[in-house]
N, C-alpha and C positions, 0 to 999 in steps of 0.2 A: 452636145453629147460628151460624156467622160468615158474614155476607153479603159475598161478594167479587164480586158480579155487576157492579158499576160500577167495578171496579179493573182496572188493567193491570199486568203483571209482566214482568220481564226473562227469565223462563223460562216454560215451559208451566204453566198452572194446571190444577187438577183439582177436581172437585166434592167429593172426599173432604176437602179442606182445610176445608170448612164444617162437617164433622161432628166434634163434640167429645164425648168420653166420658172415663171415669175413667182408662183406660189411656193415652190421649193426654195427658191432664193430668199424669199421673205422669211420663211421658217428658219433657214440657216442663219440669217442675219440676226433674227430675234434671239435665238439660242441654239448653238450648234449641238449641244447635248440633247435638247428637245428634238432637233433634226435627226439625231442618231436613233432615238426611240421610234419616231414616226416614219422616217424615210429609209433608214438602214435596216432596222429590225422589222419595219412594216407594222408596228403595233397600232391598231385602231380600235377605239371603243366600240363595244357591241351595242351601246345605247344610242338610238338615233337622236340627232340634234335638230330641233325645230328650226333654228335660224338658218341652218345650211339647206335643209330640205325646202323650206319656204322660199328661200332665195332661188334655188334651182327651179321650183315650180313657177316662180314669178318670171324667170328668164324664158321659160317655155311659153307663157302667156304673152310676154312682150314680143317674142318672135312672131307669134301668130298675128298680133296687131300690125306689126311692121309689114308683114307680107300680104295681109288681107284687108287692111283698113280699119277704121275706128267706128264703124256702124254699130247699131245695137246688136245685130246678129253676130258680128265679129267679136264683140265683147262677150256675148254668151258663149260662143265657140272657144274663145281664149280662156274663159273661166273653166269650161269643161276640160281643156287640156291641162290647166293648172291643177284641177282637182284630181285628174288621173295620175299626174306625177306625184302630187302631195300624198295621196292615199297609198302609194307604194310603201310608205313607212308609218303613216299616222292615220288611225281610224277616227270615226266621228266622236267616240267617247272622249278623245283627247282634245277636242277642239277648244274647249274653254280653259285649258291649262296654260295657254301661252300668251296671255295678254292680248295685244292688238294684232298679232300675226296669226290670224285664223282664216280659214276658207271663206267664212261669211264676210269678213272685212276685205278679203282679196277681191270678191265680186264687186263690192261697193267701190273699192279703190280703182279697179279697172274701168268702171263706168266714169268716175270722176277724172281719171287720167285721160281717157279718150275725149272727154269734153274739153279739157284744158288744151290738149295738143291735137285737136281735130284737123289742123291744117298741115300736119307733118308731111303727109304723102302728096300734098299739093306742092310742097316746097322741096321735097327730097325724093330721089330715086334710090330705092333700096337695092343694092347690088349683091350683097352677101349677108347671111345671118348664121349665127352659131358656128363659128369657124374654128377648126383645129388645124394646126400645121407646124411647120418648121421654117425658121428664117436664119440665114447665116449672120454671124456677128464678127467673125474673122475668117480667114481663108481655111481654117481647120476646125472652127467651133460653131455649132448651131445652137439655137435656143428654140425650145418648143413653146407654143402659145395656144391659148383658148380665148377667142375674141368674140364679142357679142354681135357686132354688125359692122358693115362698111356701106356708106351711102355717097351719092353724088348730089350736090345741090342743083336744083333746076333753075331755069330762068337766065341761062347764059353765063352764070358764074363758073360752072364746071369745077367747083372745089370739092375735094373729097375729105370725108371725115368718118367718125365712128361714134356710136352711142355705146357707153358702158353702163349697163343697168346695175344699180345698187339699191338694196333695201336696208332700212335702218329702223330699229325700234325707237320711237320718239321723233321729235322734230329735227329738221336738218339745219345745222348751224355752220357758221363760217369755219369754226375750228374743225368740224368734221370734213368739210370740203378741203381744208388745208392738208389733211392726211394724204390726199391724192396728188398734190402738186409735185412732190419728189418721188412718187410711187414708181417702183421698178416696173410694175404691171403696165402703168400708163405709158412709160417710156418705151416698153416693148411694143405696144400698139402703135405708137408713133413710128417706130422703126419699121414695122410691117407696112404702114402707109407709105413711108418714104421709099421702101423697096418696090412698091407697086406703082407709084405715080411720081411725076416730076416734083421737085421740092416746092416750086412756086404755086402748085395747085393743092397742096396738102393743107387742110384747115384745122387739123388736130382732132382731139378726142373730147366728147362731151360726157361728163358724168351725169347720168340720167337718174337722179336720186328720187327715191320714194320713201318718205318717212311715215311710219305707221304709229299713230297715237290712238288712245282709247276711243275717242269720239270724232276724230277727223284725220285727214291725211295731208302730208306736206310734200308737194312735188316741186322740185327745183332742179335746174340744170346748170352745171358749171363747165364752161368751155376752157379747155387747156390746149395751148399751142406751144410746142417745144421748138426752140430755135436750134440751129446747128451747134452752137457752143453748149447749149443745154443738153443736146443729145450726146455730145462728147463726154460730158459729166456722167450721164446715164451709162454710157458704154464703159467708162473707166470703173465705175462702181460694180457693174455686172462682171467684168473680167477679173477684178480683184477678188470677188467672193467665189467665183468659179475656181480660180487658182487656189484659194484657201481650201475649198472642198477637195481638190485634188491632193493637196498636202495632207489633209486629214485622212483621206483614203490610203495614202502612202503610209502614214503613221499606223493606221488600223491594220494594214497588212503585216506590219512588224510587231504587232501587239499579241498578247497571249493571256489566257484566263489566269495564269499563275502570276501575272504582274500585280504589284500592290495596288496600282490604280491605272485607269485608262486615260492616257494623255490625249489621244485622238478625240475630236469632237468635244472640245472643252466646254465646261459650264460657263454660262454668262448670268451671274446671280441677279443682276438688276432686272432680268426678264421674268422672274419667278411669279410676279403678281399680275402679269399682263393677261388680258382676255380672260377674266374671271378666275385667274390662278392657273398655273401650269399643272396638268394632271399627273405629271411625272415627278413632281417635287419630292414626294416621299421616297421614290427610288433613288433620286439624286442624293438625298441625305443618307440613305441606308447602304448604297452600293458604290464604294469607291471604284470598283471595276465591274461594270455590268456584264462583261463577257462571261462572268461566272454564273450569271442568273438568267441568261437569255435563251436557253434551249427551247423554251416555249413561252408564249405570252402569259402574263398574269391573269387572274380571274377578272372578267369584265372586258377583256381585250381579245382581238383576233388578229391574224396576220392578213393584211390587205393593203396593197400599195397604191398610193395616188399616182395615176398615170394620165396626163392630159390627152393622150392618144385614144383612150377608151371612153372619153366623155361624149355625151350626146352631141351630135354634129349634123349640120345640114350641108356644110362646105368643108372640103379638105384642101389645104394649100401646102405645097412644097415649094418654097421660094429659093431653094438651092439650085445650083446649075443643073439644068435638065429636068427640073421638077415641073409641076403644073398645078392647075386648079380644077377640082371636081365638085360640082354642085349636086344637091339632093342625094347625098351618099347614104 
């Protein structure tokens, strides 16, 4: 959390500013001006994104399989849950617009996935799925998280780990897997596991990759196990950027629409072409001080803040002192 209760700003402040998780940290590291538009102003495109909704629906289906097994009936039920989620934003007429990530392919993929990993539940006891929560990282700082699963290995090993479900358009390559090795998100999940269980029984996080191609699917898993020194690196990175966020909020509180430019949440120009190109590039070029332009979102945007606490969840965890775990919330 970042405490803004005693601060005043030249724009409306929102309680979501105080909530920090891996997704927000990633956006801030990529470009703090982009972070300003998305997480300080809360500007979100009104156009639905297939990759995001497909990924969300895939998570819903994966949770069902983990909880109910990989039988033919379970696959059908998982697909029904996938479709219910996906149809919240995309109707049947749009199904052929998105290449390989379509509901029809999702059904085929779920069947092939279940065949490949049919022994999962013989080898693993699923303890928690779709987890939202908070975990302390210092005596005064917590990090919010959204985690896909926690399991215990059967057969006497008693090792604990997590699946992190990821979908990808195209095949899964080593370079794609490499993007997760230093990931703040994966470090956060390790930190949650280390807070829950003794260090010697934590087996790490498995990236549960599903690649969607036009005529086939590519299912691969990458095990990641972070050691204590690696976790110290993760923590130093997280704390550095949270401190930077706090400094940017301090600078924002001292800024005004009459200033020639906005020094807070500075541009990071090398990020402008990432992820299909930044949607805010034109505003960065045209607005030296966006405080003059942000009374309302531009056409095609609405004000809606990302908040992991509001995400779909089956389990809630508060790992701070006095907290607890609630399942089936």
